[in-house]
Backbone as CSV, one residue per row, in Angstrom:
resi,resn,N_x,N_y,N_z,CA_x,CA_y,CA_z,C_x,C_y,C_z
1,PRO,14.639,-124.110,-28.440,15.034,-123.141,-28.301,16.704,-123.997,-27.314
2,THR,17.656,-122.970,-27.414,18.383,-123.257,-26.466,18.029,-122.872,-24.965
3,ALA,17.330,-122.071,-24.998,16.821,-121.351,-23.940,15.702,-122.380,-23.070
4,TRP,15.287,-123.406,-23.754,14.352,-124.068,-23.270,15.413,-125.147,-21.938
5,ARG,14.687,-125.748,-21.038,15.079,-126.862,-20.866,14.386,-127.831,-21.320
6,ALA,15.056,-128.761,-20.987,14.425,-130.288,-21.967,15.828,-131.608,-21.492
7,GLY,14.850,-131.935,-22.158,15.488,-134.029,-21.832,15.206,-134.689,-23.081
8,ASP,15.230,-135.467,-23.299,14.586,-136.269,-24.661,15.618,-137.775,-23.984
9,LYS,14.456,-138.913,-24.742,15.385,-140.433,-24.501,14.935,-140.990,-26.553
10,THR,16.068,-141.937,-27.034,15.957,-141.736,-28.229,15.629,-143.359,-28.090
11,GLY,14.868,-143.952,-29.136,15.299,-145.835,-29.547,15.884,-146.110,-30.780
12,THR,15.982,-146.991,-31.667,16.367,-147.898,-32.309,15.541,-148.739,-32.868
13,ALA,15.006,-149.215,-33.778,15.031,-150.794,-33.927,14.999,-150.983,-35.350
14,MET,16.982,-151.857,-35.491,17.318,-152.662,-37.570,17.515,-153.638,-37.049
15,ALA,16.739,-154.272,-38.047,16.564,-155.464,-38.124,16.776,-156.357,-39.797
16,PRO,17.514,-157.380,-40.252,17.508,-157.588,-41.234,16.814,-157.540,-41.925
17,SER,15.139,-157.867,-41.511,14.181,-158.189,-42.430,13.080,-156.908,-42.653
18,MET,13.961,-155.770,-41.798,12.664,-154.359,-42.162,13.544,-153.147,-42.248
19,ALA,12.907,-152.085,-42.522,13.888,-150.676,-42.989,14.147,-150.484,-41.455
20,ASP,15.018,-149.558,-41.106,14.721,-148.768,-39.878,14.056,-147.993,-39.110
21,LYS,13.980,-148.033,-38.121,12.739,-147.368,-37.364,13.532,-146.629,-35.882
22,LEU,13.367,-144.940,-36.079,13.940,-144.308,-35.295,13.134,-143.482,-34.546
23,ASN,13.162,-143.174,-33.562,12.228,-142.451,-32.450,13.136,-141.472,-31.053
24,ASP,12.087,-141.069,-30.995,12.662,-140.187,-30.071,11.469,-138.854,-29.165
25,VAL,11.781,-139.130,-27.690,10.430,-138.777,-26.946,10.940,-137.874,-26.564
26,ALA,10.758,-136.692,-26.086,11.279,-135.118,-25.031,10.753,-134.843,-24.788
27,ILE,10.752,-134.324,-23.305,9.920,-133.681,-22.308,10.288,-132.087,-22.799
28,ALA,9.848,-130.577,-22.781,10.491,-129.176,-22.698,9.675,-128.789,-22.156
29,TRP,10.984,-127.262,-21.488,9.985,-127.139,-20.293,10.628,-125.026,-20.791
30,PRO,9.583,-124.465,-21.658,10.001,-123.595,-22.262,9.645,-122.465,-21.130
31,ASP,9.344,-122.581,-20.339,8.786,-121.413,-18.783,8.779,-122.534,-18.073
32,ALA,8.986,-121.891,-16.696,9.095,-123.144,-15.114,7.613,-123.576,-15.311
33,GLN,6.769,-122.721,-15.821,5.168,-123.459,-15.745,4.871,-124.518,-15.988
34,GLN,4.863,-124.268,-16.789,3.996,-125.129,-18.622,5.912,-126.167,-19.302
35,ALA,5.329,-127.634,-19.416,5.992,-128.713,-20.154,5.057,-129.117,-21.119
36,VAL,5.929,-129.467,-22.444,5.535,-129.635,-23.768,6.413,-131.458,-24.190
37,VAL,5.732,-131.828,-24.016,6.135,-133.550,-24.726,5.765,-133.754,-25.785
38,ILE,7.193,-133.933,-26.228,7.136,-134.366,-27.948,7.897,-135.967,-28.640
39,ALA,6.577,-136.844,-29.116,7.482,-137.855,-29.505,7.386,-137.948,-31.439
40,ALA,8.074,-138.044,-31.431,9.237,-138.861,-33.144,9.165,-139.981,-33.363
41,TYR,8.139,-140.885,-34.380,8.787,-141.509,-34.606,8.624,-142.051,-36.041
42,TYR,10.070,-142.721,-36.609,10.434,-141.968,-38.362,10.841,-143.296,-38.457
43,ASP,10.153,-144.434,-39.926,10.533,-145.616,-40.543,11.288,-144.981,-41.518
44,ALA,12.383,-145.541,-41.820,13.897,-144.510,-42.388,13.184,-145.205,-43.910
45,PRO,13.740,-144.348,-44.950,13.176,-145.378,-46.082,13.914,-146.770,-47.023
46,GLY,14.689,-147.357,-46.392,15.358,-148.266,-46.134,16.236,-148.897,-44.891
47,ARG,16.788,-150.495,-45.436,17.834,-150.427,-44.516,19.375,-150.062,-43.826
48,THR,19.616,-149.761,-42.978,20.635,-149.143,-43.471,22.466,-150.025,-41.790
49,GLY,21.029,-150.079,-41.346,22.280,-150.742,-39.758,21.903,-149.708,-38.585
50,ARG,22.139,-148.225,-39.149,22.881,-146.504,-38.577,21.911,-146.171,-38.240
51,MET,21.951,-145.216,-37.394,21.525,-143.795,-37.399,22.148,-142.858,-38.494
52,ARG,21.102,-142.510,-39.946,22.585,-141.353,-40.243,22.621,-140.041,-40.301
53,ASP,22.820,-138.963,-40.635,22.997,-138.020,-40.539,21.173,-136.903,-40.953
54,GLU,21.216,-138.007,-42.108,19.483,-137.524,-42.524,18.090,-137.938,-42.335
55,ASP,18.958,-139.096,-40.872,17.493,-139.903,-40.046,17.713,-138.718,-39.168
56,GLN,18.862,-138.155,-38.177,18.491,-136.886,-37.717,18.094,-136.144,-37.820
57,ALA,18.531,-135.532,-39.365,17.511,-134.478,-39.583,15.963,-134.448,-39.466
58,VAL,15.719,-135.483,-39.925,14.262,-135.534,-39.684,13.462,-135.432,-38.539
59,LEU,14.440,-135.936,-36.994,13.650,-136.217,-35.886,13.945,-134.240,-35.520
60,ALA,14.778,-133.799,-35.953,15.741,-132.843,-35.505,14.585,-131.512,-35.444
61,GLU,13.609,-131.671,-37.176,12.825,-131.006,-37.601,11.498,-131.085,-37.702
62,VAL,10.930,-132.366,-36.947,10.204,-132.012,-35.635,10.581,-131.369,-34.362
63,GLY,11.537,-131.540,-33.607,11.959,-130.694,-32.786,11.126,-129.601,-33.266
64,ARG,11.952,-128.622,-34.570,11.897,-127.773,-34.923,10.013,-126.923,-35.248
65,ILE,9.867,-128.218,-35.591,8.167,-127.942,-36.058,7.834,-127.443,-34.141
66,ALA,7.382,-128.436,-32.967,7.089,-128.405,-32.274,7.378,-127.038,-31.522
67,ALA,8.604,-126.371,-31.488,8.644,-125.225,-30.859,8.329,-124.053,-31.806
68,ALA,7.880,-124.064,-33.021,7.408,-123.242,-33.380,5.676,-123.194,-33.739
69,TRP,5.138,-123.934,-33.174,3.857,-124.743,-32.151,3.458,-123.638,-31.346
70,TRP,4.900,-124.409,-30.327,4.598,-123.975,-28.959,4.355,-122.069,-29.321
71,GLN,5.491,-121.660,-29.667,6.091,-120.101,-29.789,5.102,-119.527,-30.462
72,GLY,4.088,-120.286,-31.159,2.937,-119.070,-31.621,1.266,-119.435,-31.266
73,LEU,1.588,-120.046,-30.174,0.636,-120.657,-29.094,-0.194,-119.027,-28.711
74,PRO,-1.779,-118.486,-28.449,-2.073,-117.353,-28.198,-1.575,-117.744,-26.337
75,ARG,-1.235,-116.590,-25.458,-1.325,-116.746,-24.164,-2.068,-115.879,-23.323
76,ARG,-2.782,-116.700,-22.524,-3.459,-116.430,-21.178,-2.594,-115.454,-20.288
């Protein structure tokens, strides 16, 4: 969500002998007290040698799932 303060570090591994591998590790602060750490590791279905829009969409969906999970947790 846009109201969350967050930072991330992406990474890739692309070599002729393997499918592309893409990852993202992020930390987000939904509020001032608590942080959420999210890690996503994705093996693309083949080798393209670049990050495609489809690959980015997979990682973005992981972020949306994590945000929905966090927002659905009961609050104390």
